[in-house]
N, C-alpha and C positions, 0 to 999 in steps of 0.2 A: 572362283571362275565364274565369268558371266557368258551367257550364250546370246550371241546377237541373232536378231531376226532378219538380218539383211540377205545375206547369201550363205546358205549352209554349206555349200561346196567350197567357196572362197575363204571362208572364216578358218583361222588357224585351229580353232578348237572343234571343228565340225566333227571330227572323228568321235569326239565324246558324247555327241548328242544321243546316239543309240544306248549308249551306257546310261546316261542320266535318265532317259526315259524309261529303260527298263528297271532301274532302281526305285523311282518314284512309283512306277505301277506296281511293281512287287511289293513295296511297303505298304501301300494303301490296301491291297487286296489281301495281304497277310494280316492286317489288323483286323479286316472284316472277317476273315476266316477263324481268327483266334476268338473272337466274341459271339460268333454266330453258329447255327447249323442250318443244313438243308430244310426248307419247308417240307411237310409230309408229301408223299406221292411219289413221283417219278425220281426224284432225287435218291432218296435212300434205296429205292428199288433198282436204280442203274447201279448203285454202289454194291449192293449184295450180290447182284448178277456179275459183275466182274470178280468179286471175291470168289464166288463159287467156281466161275470158270477157270481161275487161277488154280484151284485146288483139284479141278477135274476138266482139263483142257479137251475141247471138242471143236470140230469144224462145223459151223452152223450153216445149213443151207435152206431153212424156211422158219417161218415166223412172222410176228408182225413187227417187232423192233430189230432193225438191222444190228449186226454183230460188231461193227468196227469200233465203236466206243468200248465194248466189252473187251475185245482183244487188246486194245491200246492201254487202256486203264489197267486191265488184268496183269499185264507185264510188271507194272510197279509194285504189286504186291509181293514180288520177291524181295523189295527193300523194305517194306513196312506192311505187315499182314494185319491191317486194321480197317474193317469196312467203314467205320464211322469218320475217318479222316483220309485215307489214302487217295481215293478218287478225288476229293477235293483239293488235296495237295498237287495232283496231276493238272487239275484245272487252274491251279494258282500259278503254277510254272507255265502252262500253255497260255493262259490269259495274259500274263506279263510279257511273254515272247511276242504275242500277237501284236502288241504295241509297237514293238521294233520292226516286225516283219511289214506291217502296214506302212510304216515310215519308209523302208527301202522300196516298197513296191510303188508308193506315190511318188517317190523320188525318180523312179524310172518312167513312170507314165506322166507325170505333171511337172512339178519344178520343186527345187529345194525349199523355197518358202512355204509352198503348200504342204509339202511333206512334213516340215517341222510343225506347222500349226495343226495339222491332222493329228500327229502323234501327241500333241500336248492335250488335245480335246479328248482323244480316246482314252489317255491315261487317266483323265477325270470323269469319264462318262459313267454315271451312277449304275445303270444297268448292267454295263460290262464289269464293273468292279463286283457287284453283287453275284452275277451269274459265275464269275472267275472263282468264287468261293464255294461253288456248289459242285454236285456230282453229275450234273446235267450234260447233255450232248452238245448244246449250242455253242459253248466256248470252244469245244474240241472240233466242231465242224468248221468253225470260223477260221480257226487257226490252220486247219488243213487246206482249206480252199485258197486263203491268202498266201500260205507258204508254197503250195503247188502253183498258184498263179505266178509267184516271183520266181520260182525256178524256170517255169514255162517261158516267160518273157526273156529271162536271162539266156536261155538256150536259143531262142529264136533270134536273138540278137548277137550270138557268138559264132564265130566260123572257125574257131580252134577246135582241138579234139576235145576240150572240156565241155563242148556242146552236148556230147552224147552223155556225159556223166550228169550234166544239168537236166537233160531231158528224161534220163532214167529216174533222177530223183523227182522231178515233177510228175511222172506218170505213177510212181509208187505213191507219193503223197495224196495225189488226187483220187487214185484208185481207193485209198483208204477213206477219202471223204464221202464217196458214193456207197461205201460199206457202212458209213456212219448216219446219215440222214437221206431220206428220198429226195429232198431238194436238190441234192448233187447229181441225181439221175437227169433232171431236167437241164441242169447247167452243163453236163458234160458235153454236148455238141458245140457249145461255145468255145470250149478250149481247143478242139479240133480245128474248127473253122479259122480262128486266129492263127494258130500254128501254120496251117496250109496257106493262109493269106500272106503270111510273113516270109515262109521259106520257099514255098512251092514245091516242098518235097512230098510227093504222093505216098513214098513208101514210109516214111517217118510219120506222116499224119495218119495212115492207116494203122500203125503201131500203136500210136496214142489212142486212137479210137477202140481199138481192140483191148488195149489195157484198162480202159475206163468202162467198157461195156460187159467185160467177162463176169464179174460178180453179180451185177444186175440181172443177167442172163440165167446164172446159176441159181439165183435167189428166186426169180420168177418162176422157173421150172420146177424148183423145189416146193414152193408153194402150191403150184398146180398139183404136183403129186400128192402132198400130204393134206392139202385142205379143200382141193377143187377149185381155190379162187387164186390166180396167178398173181393178182395185185392186191393180196390181203392187206399188205401196210396201207395201202391208198385208201381202201374201203373202210379200214378202222380209224383211219386219221379223221374222218368226217366227225367223230366224235359223237354218233347217234347215242352212245350209252350213257352220255352225260346230260341227255335231253336237250341237246342244242337246238336252236331255231335258226334255220336259214334267213337271210335278209336279201333285200333287193339292192340294185347297183348304188344307189344314192347313200343308203344307209351303210353299206360296206365302206364307201368312201369316208364317210363320217367317223366310223369306228377306227380306220387306220390313222385319220387325221388326229383324232383326239388322243389315241395312244402315242403318235409321234411326237406331239407337242407336249405331252406329259413328261416323256423321257428325254426329250432333246431341247425343249424350250421353244418359244416361238422365234427366237433369233435364228438358230440354226435351222429350223423348218422353213423360214422364209428364204434364208440364204441358199437352201439347197434348190429351191425353185429358180432363184436368180442363176445359180451356178449351172443349172441344167439348161437354162436359156441361153447362157454365154456359150456353153459347150456346144449345142445345136447350132448356134450362129456360126461357130468355127466350122463346124462340119459342113454347113450350107455354103460357106465361102472356100471350102477345101483347105482350110487351115487346121488340120489335125492330123495326128499320127494313128497307126493301127492300134497303138497300145490304148490310146484313149477311147477308140470305137470299142475295143475289146472290153475295157472297164465299164464303159457306159452301157454295153449289152448285157455285162453280168448285172448290173444294177437294174436295168429295165425288166430283165427276165424274172429276176428274182421278186421284184415289186408285183409283177404280173401274177407269179405264183401265189403270193400272199393274198392279193386282191381276190383271186379266184378261191382261195382257201377261205376267206373272210365271208364270202357270199354263202359258203356251206355252214361255218361255224357261228357266224353272227358275232354277238358280244362274248361269246365263248372262246374267241380267239386269244390265246394266251400271249401277253406281252413278250415273252421270251422268243417266240416265233419271229419276231421282227428284228431281233438283234442283229442278224447279218446284214438286212437292209440298212438299219441305223448306221451301222460302221461303214458300209459301202457308201453311204451318202455323205460322210464327214468331208472327204476331199472336195465334193462338189459344192459344199457349204463354204469351206475356206477359200477356194480358189478366186471368188470375186474379191475378197479382201487382199489377196495377194496381187491381183492385178491393180486394184485401186491404190494400194499403199505401197507399191514396189519403190517409189522415190522418197517416201516419208522417212523422218527419223526414227530409229528403232524404238526410243521410248514411247513415242506417240502410237506406234503401231502396236506396241504391247498393250497399252491402255485400250486401244479400240477392240482388240481381240478379247481382252478380258470382259469389257462391258457388254460387248454385242453377243458374244458366243458363250463364255463360261458362266457369267453371273446368272442369266436366266435360266441355264441348264442346271446349276448347282443349287440356286436358292429355291428349295421346295420343301418347306418345313412341313406341309401336311402329308407329302409322300414319305419323308423320312420318319415322321410319326408312327407309321405302320410297321416299322422294323420289329416292333415287340408283339405283333400280331402273328398268329399261327400262319396265316396265308397273307402274303403281300406282294408287291410288284417287283421286289429285288430278288425274291426266290431263295432268300436266307432270312432267319428270324433269331431274334434274341431270346425267344420263349423257349423252355425246356420241357420234355416230356418225362418229368420226374416219376409219375406212377409207373409207366412202362419201363422205365430203367430199373426200378425196383423189381418188378415182375421178371425182367431179364436175368437179374441176378438170382432171384429165387429158383428160376428154371435151371440155372446152371448147377446149383448147389443140392436141389433136392431129386427125389426119384423120378421126376417127370422129363428129365433131359431128352430122352429119346422118343418122346411122343410126337405125333403130328399135331401142329398148332393150327386151330382154326379161329380166325379173329374176325369181329366186326370192326368198323373203322374207328371207334372210339374217339370221335372228333379229331381224327387225323394221328393219334399216338400209335395206332397199331403198325403203320409203315416203318417205324423205327426198330421194332422188336429184333427182327433178324440182324440188323447192324449191331446191336448191343449184345445179342447173344454170340454173334460171331462164331458159328459153328457151320462148316460147309455142308455138313450132312443134315442140318435142320430141314424139316419139311414143313412149311407153312403156307397158309392161304389167307389173304384178307379179302372178306366177302364184303365188298361194298354194295351200296344200295342198287348199283346198276348191274351187278355181276349176274350172269345167267345161271339157272339152277344147275346145269351140268357141271359148272365149276365146282360147286359144293360137292356134288357126287364124287367127282374125282379126288378131292381132298379127303373126303371121308374113306375112300378106298385106298388111299394112299399108305394106310398101315392100320394095325389091329388096335392101337391105343392112341386116343385122340383127346386133346384138350381143347375146350371152347372158352375163348376170352371174349368179354363183352362189358357193356355198360348200360345204364338206364337210358341213354340217348339212343340206342340202337334197338329199342323193344320192337319195332316192326320188323327190322332184319331178323331178329331172333325168331319172331313168330313165322317168318318164311322158312327159316331152317327146321324149325319144329315140324312144319308141315312137310318138308322133303324127307326128314327122318322118321316121320310117323310116329313120334312121342314127344312129351313135354320134357324140357329141361329144368329139372327140380332142384329144390334146395339141398336134397341129401346128396346131390352130386358136386357141391360146392366144395373146392379144396383150398382156395386161396382167395383173398381180397386185397386190395390196394386202393384205398380211396374209394370211389365209386366203380372201380373196375373189378369184376368178378371172374373167377377162373373154375370152369366145371371140368370134371372128368366125365366125358359121355361115352366112353369106350364100351360099357356094358348096355347101351340102348340097343334094342334089336336092329339089326342091320336091313331095314325095308327099303331104304333109300335107293338101292341099286336098280329098282324097276321104275320105269317112267309112268 
């Protein structure tokens, strides 16, 4: 079967387009998942958080990380109770479905050809393939916002009773998105404004607003009560603990430009600018729909958020933060080609799309060479934490399984220990170089029996811990080694750490 790029609606096989997009997207992301693992840090931590929530469910009303991702991913642990893979499988499914959802959304907002080209490009977008094989929140948030937007646009353009079903679905999914990432809080008014502009229904628009603001209000008040900082998540997001350096306006633009061309290629980056100019020209000539204005506003507001964020974080802005903007930009990039080549023969249009869009995006050997690095720009790695895996097995079999585990970073390996131990009652703390002293004290106070896991690379961090507990961690406390990783039983060290 061949899929023509002429008119996706008029073509007899157009109904198969979503199926083939999903199949190719799922296959590519599955291969990556099978051969890689999360890079250290937030990915394994998100996975173990969902795993522990599944075994001890609760309603979270305060903290730094919003709980939407934990709630959604945690539900899937009823099917597979394995923190090393369950959350990754959820994102695999969600990431593959996102390709189809974006296709249908662009079909409603733009045109069939733009929708098809957008679906093809997202199917092959390397950073989305990589993130879809992780446990991180970015692919989940992207799926939630696009799905909620599709339901909302469908509801606003429906006059039958199904409108209320579509609107309910839109509010539920978008409410989950504002529980997943803070960017959703800033985007929420756009959904309300679009729905009111389209329907002029004040009552329904107010209900949408209430549905999207409920949890942010609860979360803000909860943080005020428990921490004294109602906007704790926004404060922590600046990344001061990583030693980030804020930058000026021009350098912030340079950072975003370099990261965009790295992942999208110059072809798509330039095409986005052309697409924006054409779309703004249509708006100036009043040749636009409310749906296009809604889509453009989502892209513009999110881009503004990321630009402001870059001013605070500088070069420490992680590439994954830009995923949402990258994906929203794709229809803007392909729409000029849809306009220019609408009368061309399909085979020439295929060649043009491959050469101008896909080839510069996919041909990045230097970028792909980093896949075997511990940290890289795809957020999955071919590297394996063999030593910490062995220590996890040792902990499961020995007399120390009920101990509190205090770890230094050990070049990133420590983040994997709780996922390989996979016990919901495990109490562990990874004491990174930027952690505050109080964090160690709380970990040491968590139980009477404590193991300390470290390596030679973290001598400075060990010295900090020794200063906090008021004693040296000596060789006679050593209970296990694995490579250059050492495990100490520090349970008998006098507990002097509780005083400041």
